[in-house]
C-alpha positions as CSV (number, residue, x, y, z in Angstrom):
1,M,-13.4,202.6,18.9
2,R,-13.9,203.6,22.5
3,N,-11.1,205.6,24.1
4,F,-9.0,205.0,21.0
5,I,-6.7,207.9,21.5
6,A,-6.0,207.0,25.1
7,L,-4.9,203.5,24.1
8,L,-2.8,204.0,21.0
9,F,0.9,203.6,20.8
10,T,3.5,206.3,20.6
11,V,6.8,205.8,18.9
12,W,8.5,208.9,20.2
13,L,11.1,207.3,22.4
14,P,14.6,208.8,22.7
15,T,16.8,207.9,19.8
16,V,19.2,206.2,22.2
17,L,16.7,203.4,22.7
18,A,16.1,202.8,19.0
19,Q,18.5,200.0,18.3
20,A,18.7,199.4,14.6
21,S,18.4,195.8,13.7
22,S,20.2,194.1,10.7
23,V,18.5,191.4,8.8
24,V,20.8,188.3,8.2
25,F,18.1,186.1,6.6
26,I,15.0,186.7,4.6
27,D,12.6,184.6,2.5
28,G,9.2,185.6,1.2
29,F,8.8,182.3,-0.7
30,E,8.5,184.1,-4.1
31,R,10.2,181.2,-5.9
32,A,8.6,177.8,-5.9
33,D,12.0,176.2,-6.6
34,T,13.6,178.0,-3.7
35,D,17.3,177.1,-3.0
36,I,17.0,178.3,0.6
37,W,15.3,175.2,2.2
38,R,15.3,171.5,2.3
39,Q,11.8,170.3,2.9
40,L,10.2,167.2,4.4
41,G,6.5,167.0,4.3
42,D,3.6,168.8,2.5
43,C,4.8,172.4,2.5
44,R,5.0,174.1,-0.9
45,A,5.4,177.7,-2.1
46,L,2.2,178.3,-4.0
47,M,-0.1,181.0,-5.3
48,G,-2.8,181.7,-2.7
49,V,-3.2,184.2,0.0
50,P,0.3,185.7,0.7
51,H,1.1,188.2,3.3
52,S,3.1,190.1,0.7
53,G,4.2,189.4,-2.9
54,E,2.5,186.6,-4.8
55,L,3.5,183.3,-3.1
56,A,3.3,181.9,0.4
57,L,4.3,178.6,1.8
58,R,1.2,176.4,2.1
59,C,1.4,173.5,4.6
60,K,-1.2,170.8,4.5
61,P,-2.5,169.2,7.8
62,G,0.1,167.1,9.6
63,S,3.8,167.6,10.2
64,S,6.4,169.1,7.9
65,V,10.1,170.1,8.4
66,L,12.1,173.0,6.8
67,F,15.9,173.0,7.1
68,S,18.1,175.9,6.0
69,K,20.5,174.7,3.3
70,D,23.2,177.0,4.5
71,T,24.3,178.2,7.9
72,I,22.9,181.5,9.3
73,A,25.3,183.6,11.2
74,E,24.5,185.7,14.3
75,M,20.8,184.8,14.7
76,G,18.9,187.1,16.9
77,V,15.1,187.6,16.5
78,L,13.1,185.4,14.1
79,E,10.0,186.9,12.6
80,L,7.4,185.2,10.5
81,W,3.7,185.6,9.5
82,V,1.2,182.7,9.6
83,K,-2.4,182.5,8.4
84,P,-4.8,179.5,9.0
85,D,-7.2,178.7,6.2
86,T,-10.2,178.1,8.5
87,T,-11.5,179.1,11.9
88,I,-10.9,175.5,13.2
89,T,-7.3,175.4,12.1
90,G,-4.4,175.8,14.6
91,Y,-0.7,175.3,14.4
92,R,2.6,174.6,16.3
93,I,6.0,175.7,14.9
94,Q,9.1,174.6,16.8
95,V,12.3,176.5,16.1
96,L,15.6,174.6,16.4
97,V,19.2,175.2,15.6
98,S,22.2,172.8,15.0
99,D,25.8,172.7,13.8
100,L,24.8,170.2,11.2
101,P,21.9,170.1,8.7
102,S,21.1,166.3,9.0
103,I,17.7,165.2,10.4
104,N,19.7,163.0,12.8
105,A,21.9,165.9,14.0
106,L,21.7,167.2,17.6
107,W,19.0,169.9,17.2
108,Q,18.6,172.4,20.0
109,P,15.0,173.7,20.6
110,V,15.0,177.4,21.1
111,A,11.4,178.5,20.7
112,L,7.8,177.2,20.2
113,I,5.1,179.1,18.4
114,E,1.6,178.0,19.1
115,Q,-1.8,179.3,17.9
116,S,-5.2,177.8,18.7
117,A,-8.1,177.8,16.3
118,G,-10.3,180.8,15.8
119,D,-8.5,183.4,13.7
120,T,-8.0,183.3,10.0
121,N,-6.0,186.5,9.6
122,Y,-2.2,186.7,9.2
123,T,-0.5,186.9,12.6
124,A,3.0,188.1,13.2
125,H,5.3,186.0,15.5
126,R,8.6,187.1,16.8
127,V,10.9,184.8,18.9
128,S,14.4,185.1,20.1
129,I,17.1,182.6,18.9
130,D,20.0,184.6,20.3
131,D,22.9,182.5,18.9
132,P,26.1,184.4,17.9
133,A,27.5,181.3,16.1
134,K,26.9,180.1,12.5
135,R,24.1,177.5,12.8
136,Y,21.5,175.8,10.7
137,L,17.9,176.7,11.2
138,R,15.1,174.2,11.3
139,L,11.3,174.7,11.6
140,D,9.1,171.8,12.6
141,I,5.6,172.7,11.4
142,E,2.4,171.1,12.5
143,A,-0.8,172.2,10.9
144,I,-3.9,171.1,12.8
145,N,-7.3,170.7,11.3
146,G,-6.5,172.5,8.0
147,V,-4.0,174.2,5.8
148,I,-1.8,177.1,7.1
149,N,0.1,179.7,5.1
150,I,3.6,180.9,6.2
151,D,5.2,184.0,4.7
152,D,7.9,186.7,5.1
153,I,10.4,184.9,7.3
154,Q,13.3,187.0,8.4
155,I,16.0,186.8,11.1
156,E,17.7,189.9,12.6
157,R,21.3,189.9,13.8
158,I,21.8,189.3,17.5
159,L,22.4,192.5,19.4
160,L,25.8,192.9,21.0
161,A,24.4,193.4,24.5
162,T,22.4,190.1,24.1
163,A,25.5,188.2,22.9
164,L,27.4,189.4,25.9
165,Q,24.6,188.3,28.3
166,K,24.6,184.9,26.8
167,N,28.0,184.5,28.3
168,E,26.5,184.7,31.8
169,Q,25.4,181.1,31.8
170,R,28.9,179.9,31.1
171,I,30.2,182.2,33.9
172,V,27.8,180.6,36.4
173,S,28.7,177.1,35.2
174,G,32.4,177.9,35.5
175,I,31.9,179.1,39.1
176,L,30.1,176.0,40.2
177,D,32.8,173.8,38.5
178,K,35.6,175.6,40.3
179,L,33.8,175.2,43.6
180,R,33.8,171.5,43.1
181,Q,37.5,171.5,42.2
182,D,39.1,174.2,44.4
183,Q,37.7,176.7,46.9
184,N,40.7,179.0,46.9
185,I,39.5,182.5,47.5
186,E,41.9,184.2,45.2
187,L,41.0,181.9,42.3
188,Q,37.3,182.6,42.7
189,A,37.5,186.4,43.3
190,E,37.8,187.2,39.6
191,S,34.8,185.0,38.8
192,F,32.7,186.6,41.5
193,R,33.7,190.1,40.2
194,T,32.6,189.2,36.7
195,L,29.4,187.7,38.0
196,G,28.7,190.9,39.9
197,V,29.3,193.1,36.8
198,N,27.1,191.0,34.6
199,Y,24.4,191.0,37.3
200,A,24.5,194.8,37.5
201,A,24.3,195.1,33.7
202,Q,20.8,193.6,33.7
203,L,19.6,196.8,35.5
204,D,20.1,198.8,32.3
205,L,18.2,196.2,30.3
206,Q,15.3,196.3,32.7
207,R,15.4,200.1,32.6
208,Q,15.2,200.1,28.8
209,Y,12.2,197.7,28.7
210,L,10.4,199.8,31.4
211,E,10.9,202.9,29.3
212,Y,9.6,201.0,26.3
213,A,6.5,199.9,28.2
214,N,5.9,203.3,29.8
215,G,6.3,204.9,26.3
216,L,3.7,202.8,24.6
217,H,0.8,205.2,24.7
218,S,-1.0,207.7,22.5
219,G,0.9,208.8,19.4
220,I,-0.1,211.5,17.1
221,A,0.1,209.6,13.8
222,L,-1.9,206.6,15.0
223,A,-4.4,208.8,16.8
224,L,-5.1,210.6,13.5
225,A,-5.3,207.3,11.7
226,G,-7.8,206.1,14.3
227,S,-9.8,209.3,14.0
228,E,-10.2,208.8,10.3
229,R,-11.1,205.1,10.9
230,N,-13.8,206.1,13.3
231,K,-15.4,208.5,10.8
232,M,-15.6,205.6,8.3
233,A,-17.9,203.8,10.8
234,N,-20.1,206.9,11.6
235,P,-23.4,207.0,9.5
236,M,-23.2,210.8,9.5
237,A,-20.2,210.6,7.2
238,Y,-22.3,209.3,4.3
239,A,-24.6,211.1,1.9
240,S,-27.1,208.2,1.7
241,F,-27.8,208.4,5.4
242,R,-28.0,212.2,5.5
243,N,-30.5,212.1,2.6
244,I,-32.6,209.6,4.5
245,I,-32.6,211.9,7.5
246,T,-33.6,214.9,5.4
247,D,-36.4,213.0,3.6
248,T,-37.7,211.7,7.0
249,K,-37.8,215.1,8.6
250,R,-39.8,216.3,5.6
251,V,-42.8,214.0,6.5
252,T,-42.7,214.2,10.3
253,T,-44.2,216.5,12.9
254,P,-42.0,218.8,15.1
255,L,-42.3,216.3,17.9
256,Q,-41.2,213.4,15.7
257,Q,-38.3,215.5,14.5
258,A,-37.2,216.3,18.0
259,R,-37.2,212.5,18.8
260,L,-35.2,211.8,15.6
261,S,-32.6,214.5,16.6
262,S,-32.3,212.8,20.0
263,M,-31.7,209.4,18.4
264,L,-28.9,210.9,16.2
265,K,-27.2,212.8,19.0
266,P,-24.7,209.9,19.8
267,F,-23.3,210.3,16.3
268,G,-22.3,213.9,16.5
269,D,-23.5,217.2,15.1
270,L,-25.0,217.0,11.6
271,T,-24.8,220.8,11.2
272,T,-21.1,221.1,12.0
273,A,-20.1,217.7,10.6
274,T,-18.5,216.8,13.9
275,L,-18.4,213.0,14.1
276,N,-18.2,211.1,17.3
277,V,-16.5,207.8,17.9
278,M,-18.6,204.8,16.9
279,S,-19.0,201.5,18.6
280,G,-21.1,198.4,18.1
281,G,-23.0,199.2,21.2
282,V,-24.1,202.6,19.9
283,Y,-25.1,201.1,16.6
284,S,-27.1,198.2,18.1
285,A,-29.0,200.6,20.3
286,F,-29.8,202.8,17.3
287,A,-30.4,200.6,14.2
288,E,-33.7,198.7,15.0
289,P,-35.4,201.7,16.8
290,F,-34.4,203.9,13.9
291,K,-35.9,201.5,11.3
292,S,-39.1,201.3,13.4
293,F,-39.3,205.0,13.6
294,L,-38.7,205.2,9.8
295,A,-41.5,202.7,9.1
296,A,-43.9,204.6,11.4
297,S,-43.0,208.0,9.9
298,F,-43.9,206.8,6.3
299,D,-47.1,205.0,7.4
300,K,-50.1,206.7,5.7
301,S,-51.9,207.3,9.0
302,S,-48.8,209.1,10.4
303,Y,-48.1,211.5,7.5
304,N,-51.8,212.2,7.0
305,D,-52.0,213.5,10.6
306,A,-48.8,215.5,10.3
307,D,-50.4,218.6,8.8
308,L,-48.2,218.3,5.7
309,S,-48.6,220.1,2.4
310,R,-50.1,218.2,-0.4
311,S,-46.7,217.8,-2.2
312,D,-45.1,216.4,1.0
313,R,-47.9,213.8,1.4
314,K,-47.5,212.7,-2.2
315,F,-43.7,212.5,-1.6
316,A,-44.3,210.3,1.4
317,E,-46.7,208.0,-0.4
318,K,-44.5,207.6,-3.4
319,N,-41.1,207.3,-1.7
320,G,-41.7,205.7,1.7
321,L,-41.0,202.1,0.8
322,K,-37.9,203.1,-1.3
323,I,-36.5,205.2,1.5
324,Y,-37.0,202.4,4.1
325,Q,-35.3,199.9,1.7
326,E,-32.4,202.3,1.2
327,A,-32.0,202.7,5.0
328,E,-31.9,198.9,5.5
329,R,-29.3,198.5,2.8
330,F,-27.1,201.3,4.1
331,L,-27.3,200.1,7.8
332,A,-26.4,196.6,6.7
333,E,-23.3,198.0,4.9
334,L,-22.4,200.1,7.8
335,E,-22.6,197.1,10.1
336,K,-19.9,195.4,8.1
337,E,-17.7,198.4,8.8
338,L,-18.5,198.3,12.5
339,V,-17.4,194.7,12.7
340,Q,-14.0,195.7,11.4
341,V,-13.8,198.6,13.9
342,G,-15.0,196.5,16.8
343,G,-12.4,193.8,16.1
344,L,-9.6,196.4,16.0
345,D,-10.9,198.0,19.2
346,A,-10.8,194.6,21.0
347,E,-7.4,193.8,19.7
348,L,-6.0,197.1,20.9
349,L,-7.5,196.8,24.3
350,S,-5.9,193.3,24.6
351,I,-2.5,194.7,23.7
352,Q,-2.9,197.5,26.2
353,K,-3.8,195.0,28.9
354,N,-0.7,192.9,28.1
355,I,1.5,196.0,28.2
356,E,0.2,197.0,31.6
357,G,0.9,193.5,33.0
358,F,4.4,193.5,31.4
359,R,5.2,196.9,33.0
360,R,3.9,195.9,36.5
361,N,5.8,192.6,36.5
362,L,9.0,194.2,35.2
363,D,8.8,196.9,37.9
364,K,8.6,194.1,40.5
365,Q,11.5,192.3,38.8
366,L,13.6,195.5,39.0
367,R,12.9,195.8,42.8
368,D,13.7,192.1,43.3
369,T,17.0,192.5,41.4
370,L,18.0,195.4,43.7
371,Q,17.0,193.5,46.8
372,H,19.0,190.4,45.9
373,A,22.0,192.7,45.6
374,S,21.4,194.0,49.2
375,M,20.0,197.3,47.9
376,A,16.9,198.8,49.5
377,R,13.6,198.3,47.7
378,S,12.9,202.0,48.1
379,Q,11.6,204.5,45.5
380,E,14.8,206.4,45.8
381,T,16.9,203.3,44.7
382,V,14.4,202.6,41.9
383,S,14.7,206.2,40.8
384,R,18.5,205.9,40.6
385,A,18.1,202.8,38.5
386,L,15.7,204.6,36.1
387,S,17.6,207.9,36.1
388,K,18.2,209.7,32.8
389,D,21.7,210.6,34.2
390,D,24.3,208.0,33.1
391,V,26.5,208.9,36.0
392,V,23.8,208.2,38.6
393,R,23.0,204.8,37.0
394,Q,26.6,203.8,36.6
395,K,27.3,204.5,40.3
396,L,24.3,202.3,41.3
397,M,25.5,199.5,39.0
398,Q,28.9,199.6,40.6
399,E,27.3,199.3,44.1
400,V,25.2,196.4,42.9
401,A,28.2,194.6,41.3
402,G,30.3,195.2,44.4
403,N,27.6,193.8,46.7
404,I,27.1,190.6,44.6
405,S,30.9,190.0,44.6
406,L,31.3,190.8,48.3
407,K,28.5,188.5,49.4
408,A,29.7,185.6,47.3
409,N,33.3,186.1,48.6
410,S,32.0,186.3,52.2
411,Y,30.3,182.9,51.9
412,L,33.4,181.4,50.4
413,A,35.6,182.9,53.2
414,E,33.3,181.4,55.8
415,G,33.5,178.0,54.1
416,N,29.7,178.0,53.7
417,S,29.6,176.2,50.4
418,T,25.8,175.4,50.7
419,E,24.8,179.1,51.0
420,L,27.3,180.1,48.3
421,V,25.8,177.6,45.8
422,R,22.3,178.8,46.7
423,F,23.4,182.4,46.2
424,V,25.1,181.8,42.9
425,L,22.0,179.8,41.6
426,K,19.7,182.6,42.8
427,T,21.8,185.1,41.1
428,S,21.6,183.1,37.9
429,E,17.9,182.7,38.3
430,Q,17.5,186.5,38.5
431,L,19.5,186.9,35.3
432,E,17.3,184.3,33.5
433,Q,14.1,186.0,34.6
434,T,15.3,189.3,33.2
435,Q,16.1,187.6,29.9
436,S,12.5,186.3,29.8
437,Y,11.2,189.8,29.4
438,K,12.8,190.0,26.0
439,D,10.6,187.2,24.8
440,Q,7.6,188.9,26.4
441,F,8.4,192.1,24.6
442,N,8.7,190.1,21.4
443,Q,5.1,189.0,21.9
444,I,4.0,192.6,22.4
445,T,5.8,193.8,19.2
446,S,4.3,190.8,17.4
447,A,0.8,191.8,18.5
448,M,1.4,195.4,17.5
449,L,2.7,194.4,14.0
450,T,-0.3,192.2,13.6
451,Y,-2.6,195.1,14.6
452,Y,-0.9,197.4,12.1
453,D,-1.3,194.7,9.4
454,R,-5.0,194.2,10.2
455,F,-5.7,198.0,10.4
456,E,-4.0,198.4,7.0
457,R,-6.0,195.6,5.4
458,S,-9.2,196.9,6.9
459,I,-8.8,200.2,5.0
460,N,-7.8,198.7,1.7
461,S,-10.1,199.7,-1.2
462,S,-11.3,196.1,-1.5
463,Q,-12.8,196.4,1.9
464,N,-15.2,199.2,1.0
465,P,-18.6,197.9,2.0
466,F,-20.8,200.5,0.3
467,T,-22.7,200.3,-3.0
468,D,-23.7,204.0,-3.4
469,A,-21.1,205.9,-5.4
470,N,-21.1,208.9,-3.1
471,D,-20.8,206.6,0.0
472,K,-17.9,204.7,-1.6
473,Q,-16.1,207.9,-2.3
474,A,-16.6,209.2,1.2
475,W,-15.3,205.9,2.7
476,D,-12.2,206.0,0.4
477,T,-11.5,209.6,1.2
478,H,-11.2,208.9,4.9
479,A,-9.3,205.6,4.1
480,Q,-6.7,207.5,2.1
481,K,-6.0,209.8,5.0
482,A,-5.9,206.9,7.4
483,R,-3.4,205.0,5.2
484,V,-1.0,208.0,5.3
485,Y,-1.2,208.4,9.1
486,L,-0.9,204.6,9.6
487,Q,2.2,204.3,7.5
488,Q,3.9,207.2,9.4
489,S,3.1,205.5,12.7
490,K,4.2,202.1,11.5
491,E,7.5,203.4,10.2
492,S,8.2,205.2,13.5
493,F,7.2,202.1,15.5
494,N,9.7,200.0,13.5
495,R,12.5,202.5,14.1
496,A,11.8,202.7,17.8
497,Y,11.1,199.1,18.8
498,L,12.5,196.8,16.1
């Protein structure tokens, strides 16, 4: 996987950013007669292809509905895993909450999960519900062009900071209601002060998510897992291939041996067993020319002209076809491994691209937030907002809160209701935009969880593509090391980001 180490994720963020989450709801569909849901439609907990355990919820094509039988308190982030049965299968899952469990109740939509056709692996989805009250949960499931499997649903408790921020919408609505009823400056002053404080508080949320984004880079444990994964896709790691090379050199001229060494150079040093990173491009440029070289080397006219000993010529005549067939078998098995590596490489590059976009947009949002509060969009101001010093950040937040309150009060004192309403609505818009970054970060963590899951499944013993016993053992030796490193990285990621 090209540039693997440069693109991997670290989990070494300061402990202060690792906010422990508490699960308030969990269901892995391990009981077919579950008491957790009321169901409408063709979804059933069945044996099949679970993400974990033995059962998963299988939903037939069409629409189905799940209701929680009991209320769920303090709903924060909902996580679930979904697997389509075929490459043409897609799905839509709408998440809703209500005070009542009836189908005719007033259900409030809070999130929509969509996946188009093309991928048949389990994919993680994380969406924010962010409701501190006790509510019923409903999932409207639409399976398109095939069956989907749903497993490992869990809900984390809403974070205190998020619960407090949810109050901002009510504050803005209250301000606008008071403006319609009474424009008394003294009555509005406290509302404007509260609006300013809440507006300033978003700076700390933006800072945390910027630190998350800036911290998502190479980590030791995942880099080591990736290193082992790369060795599993390098032909030099396997005895079958090394034996083929040794046998070929036995029947070739010095010039042919030099050419063979040149062909093998991209894979690393055979003498020191130093293995280079493999890619599909390197393999495709090597495989067919190597097989042609092999066929030519064991052609009778070639080894007869190679000034070989009698025993070497007999060896070539007796074993040429067998060695070529072994090479074809081995390269076909290796290609299966490269498909896995290439898929993980592409997935990681996509995640990295999304993170870079997230970071750039959030940096602009931070500057816009400061500018709306009449603060300079200078690097010095941004540095204060991102400072590691709590005192520096708190002083900036006090200035921001004061500016928001002062500007709103000035519009009110001037009797300029139009500008005041525009300012309050713009302030509310800034708050809502900041909240949207939580959902974007949920998508990033979903992608990373999915990546971990697919990486882990790709090094399961059942995925060993080789038939030769020594090759199988070599693959599994690297896989065992990769599993240890991957588990360390995954646990650290969960502590730091989830």
